[in-house]
N, C-alpha and C positions, 0 to 999 in steps of 0.2 A: 503493498498500500504506501500511499505516498508517506503515510504518520513516516512508516519504518525506512524508508529512504532519506525524508530531514533526522531522524532521530538515532541510526546508522553512520549519514555520514563521515569522512574522514577526510579534511583535505592533505592532499600534495604534499609533500614536503617543502616547494618550494613555494606554498601558498603563505604560509607559518612565516609572518614576520612578528616579534617581538614590536610590542607598543613602547613608544616614546624613544624608536631606534636612534634619533640625532639630537647631538643637546649639549650643553659645556659639563663636563664632567668633574672639575675640580679648576681650582683657581688659586693659587699659592705664591707669596703668602699675601693677606688680605687682611690689614691693610700692608702697603706693599711702602717701597721709598731704594732703590732709583725703579728698579721693575718689578713685573706681577708675569708667571705663566701661567698663560690657559692652554689647559688640554678641553680636546670637545672631540668626540663621536659624530659621525657623517655617513650617510649610505654611501658605498662606494661609485657610484653613480652617479653624485653631482655636483656639474662642470662648473653649475653656476652659481656655488654655496661660497662663502666667505664669510667672516669674522669681521664683524664693525664694530668700534669704542667709541659713545655720543657721550657728552659731557650734557647734566642732568635738564637743560634748556630742549636739549636735543637735538643739538647739533653738531652735527659729521666732526668726529675729532679723525681718528686713524682706522683709518680699513685694508682686512687682508683678504684677498680674494685666495680659496683655496687652491691648493695644485695636487695633481693624484700622483707627484711623479714623485712626491717626499710623502704618502700616508704609510703609515702601519699597518698591517695586518691584524685583525683577533682575531685570528683560527674561523674567521666567516667571511665568504665569498661577498656579504652584502655589506660590510663595517667597516671604516679606519679609522684611529685615533688618532690624533692633530695633533700636532701643542705651537705654541708662538709665543716668542717674549716679548710684550712690551714693554718699551723704556721708559714710557710717558712722554711722548715725542706725537706733535699730531702730521698731518701728512706729508706738511714742508715744512719738516724736521725741528720745526716752536718747542722749545721745553712747555706742557704742561700746569699747570699747579696747581697748586692739593685743594684737593677734596672729589667727589661722588663721581663716579664714572659706570657706566652703564654698558655691557659687553652683550652682543646681542649676533647668535649666529644668525645669519641669512641664508634662502634661497631653499632653506630645506621642513618647508611647514610654521606652525606655528611656535616657536618656543621664547618663553620669558627671557625677559634681562636679567643678567646676575650683574649683581655693586661691587666695585670695588672704590676701593678710597685709597688714593695719591695720600702720604704723607709727607713735609719737609721738613 
């Protein structure tokens, strides 16, 4: 019957994707001075993904595009672990001031930003 099919259905292994596969995993040290390491996880096939840093007014401070040639595998063909170190400079190379900044993973769905604090 139709109900038997629904209750006995097992998806193929390729169809099983863990929830929240992409996101920021770790930020350390936080608060930081002079630099912070940000680790994040991405699906391997996200060419438009990247990491962005904003100030609390929503202004873009720094952007890091995803480079698929630098990823590390985590034992699955689906996910990669990436790491960047932000040195407290904006895209023009200027040092930013002390304060709270928001780190966001772009291009992989709805990921909430993480707060980091630069103390000088």
